[in-house]
N, C-alpha and C positions, 0 to 999 in steps of 0.2 A: 766547907771542905776540910776533911781531916788532913793531918800532917802527912800520913802515909799516902793518901790519894794525891795530894799536891806533889809529893816526891815522885810518885809514879808518872805523873804528867810531865814533870821536869825531865825525867829519864827518857820519856818518849821524844820530847823535843830535842834533848841533847843527842840522842841516837840519830834522829833525823838530820840534825845539823852536822854531826860528824860525818855521816854517810854523804851528805850533800857536799861537804868540803872535799872529801875524797873523790867523788865523781866530778867535781869542778876541776880538780887537777887533771883527771883523765880526759875530760871533754875539752878543756882548754888546750891541752897538749895536742890531742889528736885531731881537733877540728879548728880551733881558733888560730893556732899557729900555722897550720896548713893553709888557712884562709889567706895568709900573707903571700902564699905562692901564686895566688890568682893573677897578679900582674905578669908573672913569668909565663903562665900558661897562655894568657891572652896575647902576649907578644910573640911567642914562639909557635903555638899551634894555630892553624887556620880555624875559622868558624866551623868548617865541615869536620875537621879532625877532632875538635872539642866535642862536637855533637855525637860523633861515633863513640868516643870514650865514655861520654855520659850515657849513651844508649846501652852500652854493654853493662855498665854498673846498674843502671835502672832496671834492665831486664833481669839481671841476676837477683835483684831485690824482689822481683815478682815471682820468679820460678822457684827460688830457694824454699820458701815456706810451703809451696804446693808440692814439690817433689819430696821434701822431707816430712810432709804432713804436719808442718808447723811445730816440730818437736822441740825447738829451743824454748818455746814458751813453757812446755811441760818440764824441761830440764830445770828452769829457774824455780817453778812452783813446787816440784816434787823434791828438790834438794833440801827444802825446808822441813819435809816430813821425816821425823826421826826413825820411823819404823821401816824405812826402805834403805837398802844398801846402795851407797852412792855409785859404786862401780857398775851396778846394774842399770842405773840411770844413764851414765855415760856410755855404756855399751849399747844401749838401745839407740841413742842418738847417733853414734858412729856407724852402726849398722845401717840405719836409714840414710845416712850421708853416702856410704859406699854404694848402696842400692840405687840411690838417685843419680849418682855419677855414671853408673853403668847405663841407666835408662837415658840419660842425657846424650851419651855417646851414640846409643842406638838410634837416636832421633836425627842424626846427621843426614842420612839419605833423604829423609822427608823434608828437612830444612832446605836442602840443595834444590829441591823442585819448586820452592816458593819464590817467585820473582821479587817480592817485597822484602825478602830476607837476604838479599845479596850482600849486605854489610856483614851479616853473621857468617856467610859462606867464606868470605875473605879472611875473617878473623876468628874462625871457629875454634881452633885449638887454644888461642889466647883466651877466648870466652870460657872454654871448659876449665882451664887451669885457674882463671880468676874465680870461677864458681867454687871450685874445691877449696882454695885458700881462704876466700871470704867466708864460706860456710863453716870451715874449721874454726876460724877465729870467733865467729858468732857463738858456736857451741861452747867453746871453752870460756868465753867471756861470761855467758849466762851461767855456766857451771861454777865459775869462780865466785860470782855474786851469790848464787844459791848456797855455796859452801862457806859463806861469810868471809871470803878472802877479798874484801873490798880494796885493801891496800894493793894487793897484787894486780887487781883489775885497774886501779887508778894509775899505777906506774906503767902498766902496759901501754897506756895511752901516750906516755912520754916516749917509750921505746918506738912506738908506731910513728910518732912525729919525727924523731931524730933520723930514723931510717928513710922515711919518705922524702924529707927535705934534702938530706945529703944525696940520696940516689937521684932525685930529680935534678939537682944542680949538675951532677956528673953526667947523667944520661941526656939531659936536654940542652945544657949550656956547653959542657965540655965536649961530649961525644956527638951532640946534635943528632940524636936518634929519632926525634920527632914523636909521633904517636906511639911507636914501638917502645921508646924510652919511657913514656908516660905509663904504659901498661906494665913494663918490666918493673918500674919503681913500685907500682901498686902491689904487684905479686910479691916482690921481695919483702915489702913492709908487713904484709899480712903473715907471711911465713915466719919471720923473725919474732913478730908479736905473739903468735901462737906458741912458738917454742919457749918464749919467756914465761908465758902464763903456765905452761905445763911444768917447767922446771921450778920456778919460784913458788908455784902453788902446790908442789909435791903431788901432781896429778899423774905422773908417769906410772905409778903403781896401779892406780885405778884404770888407766888406759890399757895396760898390759894384762891386768886381771879381767879379761874379757869374759863376760857371762851374761847370757840373755835369760832373764826371768820372764816367762810369758805372762804371768799375772801383772808384773810391774809394767811391762810393755802395754798390756791391755788398758791398764789404768791411765797411763800417760797418753795413749792415743785417744781414749775417751775424753780426755781433757783437751787435747791439742787439735784433733780433727775438726770439731765445731768452730774453731777459730780460723780455719783456712779461708772460708768465705769472707770473714771480717777483714783478714789481712789483704786479700785480693781487692776487696772493695776499697780499703784504705789506700792501697797502691794506686788504684784507678783514680782516686780523688787527688792524690799527690802528683801523679806523673802522666796520666792519660792525656793531659793537655799538651805535653811535649810531643807525643806521637801524632796528635791531631794537628799540631803546628807543622810537623814534618809533612803530613798528608796535604794540608791546605796551602802552606807557605814555603815549604822546602827545608832542606837540612841547614842552610845558612841561618835562616830565621830561628830555627830550633836551637842552634848553637848560641845565638844572642839571648833567646828566652831562658835557656839553661843557665847562662851566666847571671841573669837577673835574680836567680834564686840565692846567689852567694851572699848578698847582704842580709836578706831574711834568715839565712842560715845562722847568723849571729843570734837571732832571737830563738831559733831552734836549739842552739847550744844552751841558752839560758833555761829553756823549758826541759830539755832532755836531761841535763845534769841533775835537775831537781827530781823529775819524775822517775828516774832510775832509782834514786834513793827513796823516794816516796813509795814506789812499788813494794819495796822491802818492808817499810813501816806498815803499809796498808794490809799486807798479808799477815805480818806478825801480830798486829793489834786487832785483827778482825774478830768480832764477837764479844769484845770487851765492853763493859757497861757504859763508859764515857766516850765510846768510839765516834759517835755522831758529832759531838762537840769538838773532838780532836780534828776530824776531817773538815768540818766547817771552818775552823780557825785556820788550818793550814791552807785551805782553798782561798780564803780571803787574802792572805798575804802573798800567795803565789800569783793570784790575779793582779795584785798591785804591782809586783815586780815586772810581770809581762807587759802590762799597760804602759808603765813608765819607760821601760826599755824600748818598746815599740815607738812611743812618741819621740824619744831622743833620736832614734834611727831615722824616722821620717824627716825630722828637722835637718839632719845632715846627709840624707840619702844621695842628693846630687853631688855633694862634695866628696863623699866616700866613693861614689861611682867614678868621679874624675880621676881618682887615684888608682882604683882597681881595674877599671874597664878601659883597655887600650883600643885605639883605632876604631874599627867598625863596631866594637862591642859597647861603646859608650851609651848609645841610645837605650840600652837595656835598663838604665837607671829609672826610666819612666814607669816601669812595671813594679819597681821596688815598694813604693808606699802602700799600694793595695795588697801586695803579697805579704807585707809585714803584718797587716791586720789579719789576713788569712791565717797566718801562723800563730797569732794570738789565740784564735779559736781552735786551731790544731792542738796547741799546748793545753788549753783548758779541757778539750775533749779527751786528751791523753790522761790528764789528771783524773777525770771522772771514770775512765776505763778501769782504773785500779779498784774501784768499788765493785765492778762486775767480775774482775778476775779473782779478787780476794774471796768473793762469795761463790766462785765457780759458776756464775750465771752468765756465761760468755755469749749465749744466744742473743741477748739484748744488744751486744756490741755489733753483731751482724746487721740487725735491723737498722740501727741508727746510721752506720757507715754506708750501708747499701743505698739508703734514701739519698744521702749526701752525694755519693758517687754517681748515681744515676742522674741526679739533677745536674751535676757538673758536666757529665758527658753530653747530655741533651742540650744544655745551654751552649757548650762549645761549638756545636754544629752551626749555630747562628752568630754567636758572639765573636768568633775568630774572623769570620767573613766581614763582620760589621766593624770591629775595632782592631783587627790584627792581633799581635801578641798581647796587647793590652786587654783584649777581650778574654783571653785565657786566664789572665790574672784575676779578673772580676769573677769568672765562674769558679775559680779555686776558692775565693773568699766566700761566695754564696754556699758552696758545697760544705765547707768546714763549719760555717755558721749554722746550717741546718742540722748537721751532725751534733754539734754542741747543744742546740736547743732540745733535741730528742733525748740525748743522754742525760741532760739536766733534769728533764721531766721524769724519765723512767727511773733514774737513780733514787728518786724520792720514794719509790715503792720498796726499796731495799734498805735505805738509810736516809732518815730525815735530816737534811742539812739546811741551816738557815742562811740565806744569801740575800743581801740588800739589792733586789732586782731593779728598783727605780733608779737608784744611784748608779748602778752598773750600766743601765740603758743610756743614761745621760753621758756617761763616759764613752760608750761606743759611738754615739752621735758625734761627739767632739772629735774622736779619732778619725772617723770616716770623712768628716768635713775637712780636717787637717790634711789628710792624705790626698784628697781630690784637689784641694787648693795648691798643694805643693807640686804635684806632678803636672798639673796644667800650667804651672809657672805664672799664676795670676799676680797682679800687682801687690807688692809688699808681702810676698809669700813667706819670707823668712821672719818677718815681724809677726804675721798671723800665726805661723807655726810655733813661734816662741811663746806667744800668749796662750795658745792651746796647751802647750806643755806646762805652763804656770798654773792654768786652770786644773789640769789633771793632778798636779802636785797638791793643790789645795783640796781637791776632792778626796785625795788619799792621805791627807795629813795624819789622821788618827792612826792609820795602819803603819805609816812610815815611823812615827814616834814609837809605837809599840814594838816594831821590829828592831829598832835600834836598842831599846831597853832589853829585849830578849838577847840581842847580840852581845851586849855588855855583860849580862848575866852568864851567858855561855862562856865568854872569854875568861871571866873571873873564876868560874867553876873549873875550867881547864887548868888555870894557873894553880888553883888550890890543890887539884889532884896531881899536878905535875911536880 
């Protein structure tokens, strides 16, 4: 390997690690710290109130990409293209948001006639306002990343956290506003976060210089529209079980099941903070000669971090649940070990998705996600009756596993990446055995889980050592450049 080639590789890893560090700040602030608020929610909100709040945000996450034609994905991808004016990208996104809001308001008479949508009838205008502020924050977050304003994006996570924690304490503890206070805090946090991104990112000029270029809009929609079925299918795989739990077991059980996702959300933070940075690297380095080796190396170490984080959380799942889950919510911890493994495969699937988005072959994403989602929904019909909310956790794991298998297989037609599959399969068997042993509370479960964790550390020893060496090199380089 020539000195220049080695230098280029180090620059790639340095850029990836810098972006990861920035996204770590953002995700830790906006998700990990808010996670500490869970005991407050479970002590103040009833299981029904928490289920309603979760239902509102979950539904927004579904309809936003549909009504806006998944335009945020195009905002990120096209902001990297030097030949397109960025204000035209932002103008296209804001136009679609305004149009979607009008369409959503026009749907109110239809929703009022649906008996199953009684929750949305009562909280309709809160729902609409939440939709607008969440959508705006999504657009400007993706835009800031595409414009290489990663520091602005990272600090916006801290702003979001400070506002939502402070307003939750005031609204829930001091004023005792209950569900209304929870929704008000969420709305306020998204508004102030969006304003911060606009001001600090110097995006006000782009926003006011509104200009629709039909050619740019056409290119963006040609990229984003094929992703809508994928996003819908992914949503179904992540959240359809919550709706089916409501249908089969009621709102109270859905509230408990929704809370069970909070510990696995720690693992989601680990994967999300990295895949956000990785998405930028995957797009930037697509088509380069050594890209396959770069992708395979990064995948190997990302896999190691996800596996070890999962094993640690499985070991302490009941203990963490005893701290976070108050009163009737405590039983939710039994879903946690299986959901943790499910979100390992969710994270790995998200990593592989970058190969398809970078190459603009997003149709493959739809196929893999659809198969996983359909499997999830069909299995939920029997598993929830059979195992209750625990059955929903199992179907989520199966759905994400199938999606990962398909993406891994198909990605090889685009980019050949070398993965030690036998070793990884042994790791998955250990993880599943560990999870089942812990949630069933079999004899000596803490000892067995600890031994499983030690075995996983041993299997990943080479990766751990290499990662530490890379980390030391990165820190030295930052000091030398500093």
